[in-house]
C-alpha positions as CSV (number, residue, x, y, z in Angstrom):
1,X,-10.8,-8.4,10.4
2,X,-7.2,-9.3,9.4
3,X,-8.2,-10.1,5.8
4,X,-10.1,-6.8,5.5
5,X,-7.1,-4.9,6.7
6,X,-4.9,-6.7,4.2
7,X,-7.3,-5.9,1.4
8,X,-7.7,-2.3,2.4
9,X,-3.9,-1.7,2.6
10,X,-3.4,-3.4,-0.7
11,X,-6.2,-1.4,-2.4
12,X,-4.7,1.8,-1.1
13,X,-1.3,0.9,-2.3
14,X,-2.7,0.0,-5.8
15,X,-4.6,3.3,-5.9
16,X,-1.5,5.2,-5.0
17,X,0.5,3.5,-7.7
18,X,-2.2,4.3,-10.2
19,X,-2.3,7.9,-9.1
20,X,1.4,8.2,-9.4
21,X,1.4,6.7,-12.9
22,X,-1.4,9.1,-14.0
23,X,-0.4,12.3,-12.3
24,X,3.4,12.0,-12.1
25,X,5.9,13.6,-9.7
26,X,4.5,17.1,-10.1
27,X,1.6,16.3,-7.9
28,X,3.9,14.7,-5.3
29,X,5.9,18.0,-5.3
30,X,2.7,20.0,-4.8
31,X,1.5,17.7,-1.9
32,X,4.9,17.8,-0.2
33,X,5.1,14.0,-0.1
34,X,6.0,11.4,-2.7
35,X,3.0,9.4,-3.9
36,X,5.4,6.5,-4.8
37,X,6.6,6.6,-1.2
38,X,3.1,6.4,0.1
39,X,2.4,3.5,-2.2
40,X,5.5,1.7,-1.0
41,X,4.4,2.2,2.7
42,X,1.0,0.8,2.1
43,X,2.5,-2.2,0.2
44,X,4.7,-2.8,3.3
45,X,1.7,-2.5,5.6
46,X,-0.3,-5.1,3.5
47,X,2.7,-7.4,3.7
48,X,3.0,-6.9,7.4
49,X,-0.7,-7.9,7.9
50,X,-0.2,-10.8,5.5
51,X,2.8,-12.3,7.4
52,X,0.9,-13.4,10.6
53,X,-1.9,-14.9,8.5
54,X,0.6,-17.1,6.6
55,X,2.2,-18.1,9.9
56,X,-1.1,-19.2,11.3
57,X,-1.9,-21.4,8.3
58,X,1.4,-23.3,8.5
59,X,1.3,-26.6,10.5
């Protein structure tokens, strides 16, 4: 479950970055929220899920 959440959050972050690169800030303005901000938040979410997994693997 943990690995799938990490993968999902990272895929969403990657997709958001791709959308921002392709569509630019005009779409963010139209949506009322920054796509780059969303990408950053999903990257942080993936990192938060990754941290406990790394701690469990350490002796």
